[in-house]
C-alpha positions in Angstrom: 79.7 268.8 -38.0 81.2 265.8 -36.2 82.1 262.7 -38.2 83.4 259.8 -36.1 86.4 258.0 -37.4 87.4 254.4 -36.7 90.4 253.9 -34.4 92.1 251.0 -32.8 94.3 253.1 -30.6 92.0 255.9 -29.3 88.6 255.8 -27.6 87.0 258.5 -29.9 88.3 260.3 -32.9 86.3 262.9 -34.9 86.7 265.0 -38.0 85.2 268.4 -37.5 83.9 270.5 -40.4 81.8 273.7 -40.6 81.6 275.1 -44.1 80.1 278.4 -43.1 83.2 279.3 -41.0 85.7 277.4 -43.0 86.6 275.1 -40.1 88.3 271.8 -40.8 89.9 270.0 -37.9 90.0 266.9 -35.7 89.3 266.0 -32.0 90.9 262.9 -30.5 90.2 261.3 -27.1 92.9 258.8 -26.3 91.8 257.8 -22.9 89.2 258.7 -20.3 90.1 256.0 -17.8 91.4 258.5 -15.2 88.8 261.2 -16.0 87.6 263.4 -18.8 90.1 263.9 -21.6 91.9 267.2 -21.4 94.4 268.8 -23.8 94.8 271.9 -25.8 93.6 273.1 -29.1 96.2 274.1 -31.7 96.0 275.7 -35.1 98.6 275.1 -37.7 98.8 275.2 -41.5 99.0 271.4 -41.9 99.9 270.3 -45.4 96.9 268.0 -45.6 94.3 266.3 -43.5 96.4 263.2 -43.0 99.1 265.3 -41.3 96.6 267.0 -39.1 95.1 263.6 -38.1 98.4 262.1 -37.3 99.3 265.1 -35.1 96.1 265.1 -33.1 96.4 261.3 -32.5 100.0 261.6 -31.3 99.2 264.7 -29.2 96.1 263.1 -27.6 98.1 260.0 -26.6 100.8 262.2 -25.2 98.3 264.0 -23.1 97.1 260.8 -21.5 100.7 260.1 -20.4 101.3 263.7 -19.4 98.2 263.9 -17.2 99.0 260.6 -15.6 102.6 261.6 -15.0 101.4 264.8 -13.3 99.1 262.8 -11.0 95.9 264.5 -12.4 92.4 262.9 -12.5 92.2 263.6 -16.2 92.5 261.6 -19.4 94.2 262.6 -22.6 92.7 264.4 -25.6 93.6 267.0 -28.2 92.1 269.1 -30.9 93.6 270.7 -34.0 92.4 273.2 -36.5 93.8 273.3 -40.0 94.9 276.8 -41.1 97.2 279.8 -40.5 96.3 281.2 -37.1 97.5 284.7 -38.1 95.4 284.7 -41.3 92.5 282.2 -41.1 91.4 282.4 -37.4 88.1 284.1 -37.0 85.5 284.4 -34.2 83.1 282.3 -36.3 85.6 279.6 -36.8 86.4 279.4 -33.0 82.7 279.3 -32.1 82.2 276.5 -34.6 84.9 274.5 -32.8 83.3 275.4 -29.5 80.0 273.9 -30.7 81.8 270.7 -31.8 83.5 270.4 -28.4 80.2 271.0 -26.6 78.6 268.2 -28.6 80.9 265.7 -26.8 79.2 266.5 -23.6 82.2 267.0 -21.3 84.2 264.0 -22.4 86.8 266.4 -23.7 88.0 269.7 -22.2 90.1 272.1 -24.4 92.5 274.8 -23.5 95.2 277.0 -25.2 97.9 275.5 -27.3 99.9 276.5 -30.4 98.2 279.3 -32.3 95.7 280.0 -29.6 95.4 282.6 -26.8 93.2 283.1 -23.7 91.1 285.5 -25.8 90.4 282.6 -28.2 89.4 280.4 -25.3 86.9 283.1 -24.3 85.5 283.1 -27.8 85.1 279.3 -27.7 83.5 279.5 -24.3 80.6 281.4 -25.9 79.5 278.0 -27.2 80.7 275.5 -24.5 81.6 275.4 -20.9 84.2 272.7 -21.5 87.1 275.1 -22.0 89.9 276.3 -19.7 92.7 278.7 -19.9 90.4 281.8 -19.7 91.5 285.1 -18.4 88.4 285.8 -16.3 85.6 284.0 -14.6 85.4 281.5 -11.7 88.7 279.6 -11.3 90.2 281.2 -14.5 93.7 279.9 -15.1 94.8 282.3 -17.9 97.8 281.6 -20.1 99.4 278.3 -19.0 102.8 279.1 -20.7 104.5 280.6 -17.6 103.6 277.5 -15.5 104.7 275.2 -18.3 108.1 277.0 -18.4 108.4 276.7 -14.6 107.9 273.0 -14.9 110.5 272.6 -17.6 112.9 274.6 -15.5 112.3 272.2 -12.5 112.9 269.2 -14.7 116.1 270.8 -16.1 117.3 271.3 -12.6 116.6 267.7 -11.8 118.6 266.6 -14.8 121.4 269.0 -13.8 121.6 267.4 -10.4 121.8 264.0 -11.9 124.5 265.0 -14.4 126.6 267.5 -12.5 125.8 266.9 -8.9 123.9 270.1 -8.3 120.8 271.8 -9.8 122.2 275.3 -10.1 122.1 276.3 -13.8 124.1 279.5 -13.4 126.9 279.6 -15.9 125.4 276.6 -17.9 124.6 277.2 -21.6 121.1 276.3 -22.9 120.2 276.2 -26.6 116.5 277.1 -26.8 114.8 276.1 -30.0 111.6 278.1 -30.4 110.6 281.4 -28.8 106.9 281.0 -28.6 105.0 281.6 -25.3 106.7 278.8 -23.4 110.1 279.2 -24.9 110.1 282.9 -24.1 109.2 282.4 -20.5 111.8 279.6 -20.2 114.4 282.0 -21.5 113.4 284.6 -19.0 113.6 282.1 -16.1 117.0 280.8 -17.3 118.4 284.3 -17.7 117.2 285.2 -14.2 119.1 282.1 -12.9 122.3 283.1 -14.6 122.3 280.7 -17.5 123.8 281.6 -20.9 121.3 281.4 -23.7 121.6 280.5 -27.4 118.3 281.0 -29.2 116.7 280.2 -32.5 113.2 280.9 -34.0 111.8 281.3 -37.5 110.6 284.8 -36.4 113.6 287.0 -36.7 112.0 289.8 -34.7 111.4 287.4 -31.8 115.0 286.4 -31.9 116.2 290.0 -31.9 114.0 290.7 -28.9 115.5 287.7 -27.0 119.0 288.9 -27.8 118.1 292.3 -26.4 116.1 291.1 -23.4 118.3 288.2 -22.2 121.7 288.8 -23.7 121.2 285.7 -25.8 123.3 284.6 -28.8 121.4 284.0 -32.1 121.8 280.6 -33.7 120.4 279.8 -37.2 117.2 277.7 -36.8 118.7 274.8 -38.8 121.7 274.6 -36.5 120.3 275.1 -33.0 120.2 271.4 -32.2 123.9 271.1 -33.0 125.0 274.2 -31.0 127.7 273.7 -28.4 125.8 273.9 -25.2 125.2 272.1 -21.9 121.5 271.7 -22.6 119.4 271.5 -25.7 115.8 272.7 -25.1 113.3 271.9 -27.9 110.4 274.3 -27.4 108.8 274.3 -30.9 107.3 271.4 -32.9 107.8 267.7 -32.3 110.0 265.1 -34.0 113.1 267.2 -33.7 115.1 264.3 -32.1 115.6 261.9 -35.0 118.2 259.9 -36.9 119.5 263.0 -38.6 119.7 265.4 -35.7 120.8 263.1 -32.9 124.3 262.4 -34.2 124.8 266.2 -34.4 123.7 267.1 -30.9 126.6 268.3 -28.7 124.6 269.0 -25.5 124.8 266.7 -22.5 121.1 266.9 -21.8 117.9 267.4 -23.8 115.0 269.0 -21.9 112.4 271.2 -23.4 108.7 272.1 -23.7 107.9 270.7 -27.1 105.5 267.7 -27.3 106.5 264.4 -29.0 110.2 265.4 -29.3 111.2 261.9 -30.3 110.5 261.1 -34.0 110.4 257.4 -33.1 110.7 255.4 -29.9 114.1 254.2 -31.0 115.5 257.7 -30.9 115.5 257.5 -27.1 118.0 254.7 -27.4 120.1 256.6 -30.0 120.4 259.5 -27.4 121.2 257.0 -24.6 124.0 255.3 -26.7 125.5 258.8 -27.3 125.5 259.5 -23.6 123.0 262.3 -23.9 120.5 262.5 -21.0 117.0 262.8 -22.4 114.3 264.0 -20.0 110.9 262.7 -21.3 109.0 265.6 -22.7 105.6 264.7 -21.2 107.0 264.6 -17.7 109.0 267.9 -18.2 106.3 269.9 -19.8 103.3 269.1 -17.6 103.1 272.4 -15.9 100.6 273.9 -18.3 98.1 271.1 -17.9 98.5 271.4 -14.1 97.6 275.1 -14.4 94.6 274.2 -16.6 93.5 271.4 -14.4 93.1 273.8 -11.5 90.4 275.5 -13.6 88.8 272.3 -14.8 88.7 270.8 -11.3 87.5 274.1 -9.8 90.3 274.3 -7.3 89.5 277.2 -4.9 93.0 277.9 -3.6 94.8 277.3 -6.9 98.2 278.8 -6.0 99.3 276.3 -3.3 97.7 273.4 -5.3 99.7 274.3 -8.5 102.9 274.6 -6.4 102.3 271.2 -4.9 101.7 269.6 -8.2 104.8 271.2 -9.8 106.9 269.9 -6.9 105.4 266.4 -7.4 106.2 266.6 -11.1 109.9 267.3 -10.4 109.9 264.5 -7.8 108.5 262.2 -10.5 111.3 263.2 -12.9 113.9 262.6 -10.2 112.5 259.1 -9.5 112.5 258.1 -13.1 116.0 259.4 -13.7 117.2 257.4 -10.7 115.5 254.3 -11.9 116.9 254.7 -15.4 120.4 255.1 -14.0 120.0 252.0 -11.9 118.8 250.0 -15.0 121.4 251.6 -17.3 118.5 252.5 -19.6 117.1 255.6 -21.4 114.7 257.5 -19.2 112.1 257.4 -22.0 111.0 253.8 -21.7 111.3 253.9 -17.9 108.9 256.9 -17.8 106.5 255.0 -20.1 106.5 252.0 -17.8 106.0 254.1 -14.7 103.1 256.0 -16.2 101.5 253.0 -17.8 101.2 251.4 -14.3 99.0 254.4 -13.4 97.3 254.8 -16.8 96.3 251.3 -17.6 96.7 249.4 -14.3 95.1 246.0 -14.6 93.2 246.9 -17.7 96.1 246.0 -20.1 
């Protein structure tokens, strides 16, 4: 079921296959220096195995940085399943992935990500205890999306204070790309705070619901990055900030929930040269893993603990933005340096 792949960048990488259930996927452990690798399981119709492997490697690395930035005693890992979650996902396939995760003996903990739900985590939990994001059971954390959205909102407020001298988003316009679980909750929070919403998603019904629920304005998916707005919030797939889209962005700030928003490291400098404040995604979107970590770490009084970690995450964003401003640099490489001091220490 598990075939180990060679890697110069990650501690462990595995191809996962179970012919009976039709499972093909990958598990990557980037680092366990701070603790067991933790990161969600996503299911997408990747074009081929090379694309799935590239995604899991990038996501696992991002989780190492995200967990370190959030001050969690967890390393970084990720798992992906190839397939259409709406069509190909079955209990047998999920349990097969559960057995693969269990075979790693606790070096990797999984949770909900794109294409997955708390009910799916419960199915996986039939085969392994190394799963979080469940709806019931001791220390169950449930859907992490609302907490992720709260973390992104806190980061956005930190960015607003840096740009405009105050963190109130009332009257500010926010272009939200992607209305999945996190994007939807972020829209709700922004609307409650008086922000004006522009939204885009490939699901027309989801867009119509957001227009109805939040008074949002619909923007075509291909044009949302270029919408006239104060903030652009990528909340879908990664790589949306690239050599093509960056010249078209009209927002003063980019802050969203998507992972790996920069297509290349150089895109951070492109944003900086244009005077666009980019809030590093793995610092902004760490709320979900904080929520999951409370379950993994068996935190008894999870509410105050999560609140404390969310506040610390916003404080981390404020510190790195101040440092970036002092250096006259993009916040992205500044965040990397700050996190690598924690993640690698003297081991580099």
